C-alpha positions as CSV (number, residue, x, y, z in Angstrom):
1,M,-44.5,28.9,-108.3
2,N,-44.3,25.7,-109.8
3,T,-42.2,24.2,-112.6
4,K,-42.9,21.6,-115.1
5,V,-40.5,20.7,-117.1
6,L,-40.2,18.7,-120.2
7,I,-36.7,17.7,-121.2
8,C,-36.8,15.8,-124.3
9,L,-33.1,14.1,-124.6
10,M,-32.9,13.0,-128.1
11,A,-30.3,10.4,-129.3
12,V,-27.2,12.7,-129.7
13,L,-23.5,11.5,-130.8
14,L,-21.2,14.0,-128.5
15,A,-17.7,15.0,-129.6
16,G,-15.8,12.3,-127.8
17,C,-18.1,10.8,-126.2
18,G,-20.4,8.7,-127.7
19,R,-23.5,8.5,-125.9
20,S,-27.1,8.8,-126.2
21,S,-29.6,10.2,-123.9
22,P,-33.0,8.8,-123.3
23,T,-36.1,10.9,-123.6
24,T,-36.8,11.9,-119.7
25,D,-39.5,13.7,-118.3
26,V,-38.7,15.5,-115.0
27,S,-40.8,17.9,-112.8
28,I,-38.9,20.5,-110.9
29,P,-41.6,22.6,-108.6
30,F,-41.1,24.7,-105.9
31,A,-41.5,23.9,-102.6
32,W,-40.8,26.0,-100.2
33,S,-38.0,28.8,-99.0
34,Y,-36.4,29.8,-95.8
35,R,-35.3,33.0,-94.7
36,A,-32.1,33.6,-92.4
37,G,-31.3,36.7,-91.0
38,D,-28.5,37.4,-93.7
39,Y,-26.8,36.3,-96.7
40,V,-26.4,32.5,-97.2
41,R,-23.6,32.0,-99.0
42,G,-22.5,28.1,-98.0
43,I,-23.6,25.0,-99.4
44,P,-26.6,23.3,-97.7
45,T,-25.9,19.7,-96.5
46,V,-28.6,17.1,-95.7
47,G,-29.1,14.7,-93.3
48,N,-31.8,12.6,-91.4
49,G,-34.9,14.7,-92.5
50,I,-32.5,18.0,-92.0
51,V,-30.6,20.6,-94.2
52,Y,-28.2,22.3,-92.6
53,V,-26.8,25.7,-93.5
54,G,-24.7,28.6,-92.6
55,A,-25.5,32.1,-93.1
56,D,-23.6,35.9,-92.4
57,D,-26.3,36.2,-89.7
58,N,-23.6,34.1,-87.5
59,A,-25.9,31.6,-87.1
60,L,-26.1,27.6,-88.5
61,H,-29.8,26.9,-89.4
62,A,-31.3,23.4,-88.9
63,V,-34.6,23.0,-91.6
64,D,-36.8,20.8,-91.6
65,V,-36.9,19.2,-95.2
66,D,-40.1,18.9,-95.8
67,T,-42.0,21.9,-94.3
68,G,-38.8,24.4,-94.4
69,E,-39.4,25.6,-90.7
70,S,-36.6,25.8,-88.3
71,L,-35.9,23.5,-85.9
72,W,-33.1,25.2,-84.2
73,R,-29.9,27.7,-84.9
74,Y,-26.8,28.0,-83.2
75,E,-25.0,31.0,-83.0
76,T,-20.8,31.5,-83.3
77,A,-19.1,34.9,-83.1
78,D,-19.2,35.6,-87.1
79,N,-20.3,34.8,-90.7
80,I,-20.8,31.3,-91.6
81,T,-19.4,30.1,-94.8
82,S,-18.4,26.8,-94.4
83,S,-20.5,24.1,-95.8
84,P,-21.2,21.7,-92.6
85,V,-20.9,18.0,-92.7
86,V,-22.9,15.5,-90.9
87,L,-21.8,12.1,-89.2
88,G,-23.7,10.0,-87.4
89,E,-25.4,12.0,-84.5
90,V,-23.0,15.4,-84.9
91,V,-22.9,18.0,-87.0
92,Y,-19.2,20.1,-88.1
93,F,-18.5,23.2,-89.5
94,G,-16.4,26.2,-89.2
95,S,-16.8,30.3,-88.5
96,W,-15.3,33.1,-89.4
97,D,-14.4,33.4,-85.7
98,G,-11.6,31.2,-86.2
99,A,-13.6,27.9,-84.7
100,V,-14.6,24.5,-85.7
101,Y,-17.4,23.4,-84.1
102,A,-19.2,20.2,-83.4
103,L,-22.5,20.1,-82.4
104,D,-25.5,17.6,-81.6
105,R,-27.1,17.3,-85.0
106,A,-30.6,17.0,-83.9
107,Q,-30.8,19.5,-80.9
108,G,-28.2,22.2,-81.9
109,E,-26.4,21.2,-78.5
110,L,-22.4,22.5,-78.3
111,R,-20.0,18.9,-78.5
112,W,-16.8,20.6,-78.7
113,R,-14.9,23.4,-80.5
114,Y,-11.3,23.6,-81.5
115,D,-10.2,27.4,-81.9
116,T,-7.7,28.5,-85.2
117,R,-5.9,31.6,-85.8
118,G,-7.6,32.6,-88.8
119,W,-11.3,32.6,-90.4
120,V,-12.5,28.9,-91.3
121,T,-14.2,29.5,-94.7
122,A,-13.5,25.7,-95.5
123,S,-15.7,23.2,-95.5
124,P,-14.3,20.3,-93.2
125,V,-14.4,16.5,-94.6
126,T,-14.1,13.4,-92.5
127,G,-12.6,9.7,-92.4
128,D,-12.0,7.2,-89.9
129,G,-12.4,9.1,-87.1
130,V,-10.6,12.5,-88.4
131,L,-12.0,16.0,-89.4
132,Y,-9.9,17.3,-91.9
133,V,-10.3,21.5,-92.4
134,G,-8.0,24.5,-93.4
135,S,-8.1,27.8,-92.0
136,H,-7.2,31.3,-93.1
137,D,-4.0,30.9,-90.6
138,G,-2.4,29.1,-93.2
139,F,-2.6,25.6,-91.5
140,F,-4.5,22.1,-92.5
141,Y,-6.0,20.4,-89.4
142,A,-6.7,16.9,-88.6
143,L,-9.1,16.7,-85.5
144,A,-10.7,13.8,-83.6
145,T,-13.8,13.8,-84.2
146,E,-15.3,12.7,-81.0
147,S,-13.0,14.8,-79.2
148,G,-11.6,17.9,-81.3
149,E,-8.4,16.8,-80.2
150,R,-5.8,17.9,-82.9
151,M,-3.8,14.9,-84.1
152,W,-1.5,17.0,-86.9
153,W,-1.7,19.9,-88.2
154,Y,0.5,21.0,-91.6
155,E,1.2,24.6,-92.5
156,T,1.1,26.1,-96.0
157,G,1.9,29.6,-97.1
158,G,-0.9,31.3,-97.2
159,R,-4.6,31.1,-96.5
160,I,-6.6,27.8,-96.9
161,E,-10.4,29.1,-97.9
162,G,-11.7,25.9,-99.9
163,G,-12.3,22.5,-98.7
164,A,-10.0,19.4,-99.1
165,S,-11.0,16.1,-100.7
166,L,-9.6,12.5,-99.5
167,A,-8.1,9.9,-101.3
168,G,-6.7,6.8,-100.7
169,D,-4.3,7.4,-98.0
170,L,-4.1,11.1,-99.1
171,A,-5.6,14.7,-98.2
172,F,-5.7,17.2,-101.4
173,V,-5.9,20.8,-100.3
174,G,-5.4,24.2,-101.8
175,S,-3.9,27.2,-100.7
176,S,-3.3,30.8,-101.6
177,D,0.3,30.3,-101.8
178,N,-0.8,29.1,-105.2
179,Y,0.0,25.5,-104.4
180,L,-2.2,22.5,-104.2
181,Y,-0.9,19.8,-101.5
182,A,-1.1,16.2,-101.1
183,L,-0.2,14.9,-97.2
184,D,-0.5,11.3,-95.8
185,I,-3.6,11.6,-93.6
186,T,-1.9,9.6,-91.3
187,G,0.5,12.1,-89.7
188,G,0.3,15.4,-92.4
189,E,3.7,14.8,-94.0
190,L,3.6,16.3,-97.8
191,Q,3.9,13.6,-100.3
192,W,3.9,16.2,-103.0
193,R,2.6,19.9,-104.2
194,Y,1.9,21.4,-107.5
195,R,2.5,25.1,-108.0
196,T,0.3,27.3,-110.2
197,E,0.0,30.9,-110.8
198,G,-2.7,31.9,-109.0
199,D,-4.7,31.1,-105.7
200,I,-6.5,28.3,-105.1
201,V,-10.0,28.9,-103.5
202,S,-12.0,25.9,-104.2
203,T,-12.0,22.3,-103.5
204,P,-10.4,19.9,-105.7
205,A,-12.6,16.9,-107.0
206,I,-10.9,13.1,-107.4
207,A,-11.7,10.5,-109.9
208,A,-10.1,7.6,-111.7
209,G,-6.7,8.5,-109.8
210,V,-6.9,11.9,-111.0
211,V,-7.0,15.3,-109.3
212,Y,-9.0,18.5,-110.7
213,V,-8.3,21.7,-109.4
214,G,-9.1,25.3,-110.8
215,S,-7.0,28.5,-109.7
216,V,-7.1,31.7,-109.9
217,D,-4.6,32.1,-112.7
218,R,-8.0,30.9,-115.0
219,K,-6.5,27.4,-115.6
220,L,-8.4,23.9,-114.6
221,Y,-5.7,21.7,-113.7
222,A,-5.9,17.9,-113.9
223,L,-2.7,16.0,-112.1
224,D,-1.7,12.6,-111.2
225,A,-3.2,11.7,-107.8
226,A,0.3,9.7,-107.0
227,T,2.8,11.7,-107.9
228,G,1.4,15.3,-108.8
229,Q,2.6,14.8,-112.5
230,L,0.5,17.2,-114.7
231,R,-1.7,15.8,-116.8
232,W,-3.3,18.8,-118.8
233,T,-4.6,22.0,-118.0
234,F,-7.5,24.0,-119.1
235,E,-7.6,28.1,-119.5
236,A,-10.7,29.7,-119.2
237,E,-11.1,33.6,-120.2
238,Y,-10.8,34.6,-116.2
239,A,-10.3,33.2,-112.3
240,I,-11.6,29.6,-111.4
241,E,-13.1,29.8,-108.0
242,S,-15.8,27.1,-108.8
243,S,-15.0,23.7,-107.4
244,P,-15.0,21.0,-110.2
245,V,-17.3,18.1,-110.4
246,V,-16.5,15.0,-112.3
247,T,-19.0,12.4,-113.8
248,D,-19.2,10.1,-116.4
249,G,-16.0,10.9,-117.5
250,I,-16.8,14.9,-117.6
251,V,-15.7,17.5,-115.7
252,Y,-17.7,20.4,-115.1
253,A,-16.5,23.4,-113.7
254,G,-17.8,27.4,-113.5
255,A,-15.4,30.4,-114.1
256,N,-15.6,34.6,-113.2
257,D,-16.0,34.9,-117.2
258,G,-19.5,33.4,-116.3
259,R,-19.5,30.4,-118.1
260,L,-19.9,26.5,-116.9
261,Y,-17.5,24.4,-118.9
262,A,-18.1,20.3,-119.4
263,L,-14.8,18.9,-120.6
264,R,-13.6,15.4,-121.5
265,A,-12.0,14.2,-117.9
266,R,-9.3,12.2,-119.6
267,D,-7.4,15.0,-121.8
268,G,-9.2,18.2,-121.1
269,H,-11.0,18.5,-124.5
270,L,-13.8,21.0,-124.8
271,I,-17.3,19.2,-124.9
272,W,-19.5,22.4,-124.1
273,Q,-19.5,25.5,-122.5
274,Y,-23.2,27.5,-120.9
275,Q,-22.9,31.3,-121.0
276,A,-24.6,32.5,-117.9
277,K,-25.2,36.5,-117.4
278,N,-22.3,36.8,-114.5
279,I,-19.7,35.3,-112.9
280,I,-20.0,31.1,-111.7
281,R,-18.3,30.7,-108.3
282,S,-21.2,28.0,-107.5
283,S,-19.6,24.5,-107.9
284,P,-22.1,22.5,-110.1
285,V,-23.9,19.6,-109.0
286,V,-25.3,16.6,-111.4
287,W,-28.5,14.7,-111.1
288,H,-30.1,12.1,-113.5
289,H,-29.4,14.0,-117.1
290,L,-29.2,17.3,-115.8
291,V,-26.1,19.7,-113.9
292,F,-27.5,22.4,-111.6
293,V,-25.1,25.7,-110.9
294,G,-26.2,28.6,-109.6
295,S,-24.5,32.2,-110.9
296,D,-23.8,36.1,-109.8
297,D,-26.6,36.6,-111.8
298,G,-29.1,35.5,-109.5
299,H,-30.2,32.3,-111.5
300,L,-30.0,28.6,-110.7
301,Y,-29.5,26.8,-113.8
302,G,-30.5,23.4,-114.8
303,L,-28.9,22.2,-117.9
304,N,-28.5,19.2,-119.9
305,R,-25.5,17.6,-118.8
306,E,-24.6,16.0,-122.3
307,T,-25.3,18.8,-124.6
308,G,-25.4,21.9,-122.1
309,A,-28.7,23.2,-123.6
310,L,-30.7,25.2,-121.3
311,V,-33.8,23.2,-119.5
312,W,-34.7,24.8,-116.8
313,R,-33.5,28.1,-114.3
314,Y,-34.9,29.9,-111.5
315,R,-34.1,33.3,-110.3
316,T,-33.4,34.2,-106.7
317,G,-33.8,37.6,-105.2
318,D,-29.7,38.1,-105.6
319,A,-26.4,36.4,-106.3
320,I,-26.0,32.7,-105.8
321,A,-22.3,32.5,-104.1
322,A,-21.9,28.7,-103.6
323,G,-23.0,25.4,-105.1
324,P,-26.3,23.6,-104.7
325,T,-27.2,20.5,-103.2
326,V,-29.3,17.4,-104.2
327,A,-30.2,15.0,-101.7
328,D,-33.4,12.4,-101.5
329,E,-35.1,14.0,-104.4
330,K,-34.8,17.5,-103.3
331,L,-32.6,20.4,-104.9
332,Y,-31.3,23.3,-102.4
333,V,-29.7,26.2,-102.9
334,G,-28.7,29.5,-101.0
335,S,-28.6,33.1,-102.0
336,I,-27.5,36.8,-101.1
337,D,-31.1,37.2,-100.9
338,R,-30.9,35.7,-97.0
339,R,-32.8,32.8,-98.2
340,L,-32.4,29.1,-98.7
341,H,-34.5,27.6,-101.6
342,A,-35.5,24.1,-101.8
343,F,-37.1,22.4,-105.1
344,S,-38.7,19.0,-105.3
345,L,-37.2,16.6,-108.1
346,K,-38.8,13.7,-109.9
347,A,-37.8,12.0,-112.9
348,E,-40.9,10.3,-114.3
């Protein structure tokens, strides 16, 4: 399947943004698909010519970015929906079997594993030789990247389902106890926490000293990253499980009402919204003048990121539960159709 998309982005004045868009030609041809043994519900990660993605066949798959051929697979004892992170020669991820794994990125050989007491659905994040990841056991772990040794841990009051974000000396992570936590990364001490009215199951985004996070209570929150003081909230019609993304002063976040919202970062003013045909729990990703996002309706959408106009879409065989990835001029997305789909991206 080849798709040629001509985007005529005419000079428009966005309400509150005051920017114009040049005319751009973009080509998004289908490249390949890779079939896993079960649902693909994690965000793919790319490094050194390999795309890594977990699946409900209990395996982490390493796939050649050019051909879509399997390079290796590593089996755990349960589903893998945690999105991997690549650091140097190692790829890190979690599994529903409760373990955090570190594998040789080229061969898939085990370097170490650390066992928690609950599912690990969260995506790890690394910084200064430490791997940070939460577990359904309610603990947020800081592990040494080289050995897997636990440096510290912090107990929340509920499951940690989503990933953390780092900024300065703080790690920000949400929990199903309804709180967003700001923890000191050196020892795990609580700096502040902010209570919402619902579970926080997504990964926060941080930009210009503000942390943005959605909640099952239907609200997107903007909080001062240093103090936790509320800046503003925006309310969708249904729960927000999508992890927000902030680019050029605009916050993009999906919701279970099937809409992708574009909000002005400084005050939460609604710029535009796009209505899909089903839930958007996928996190969006921005590339040039497009924002890509998946939906439970099975489509991967490419929208003009300044106007919300539909530019391109691709239908997979089933729901898209996790976000797409853009890396090295390629677009990747997993689907409940058990496949990882890849496209080439060319701005002409």
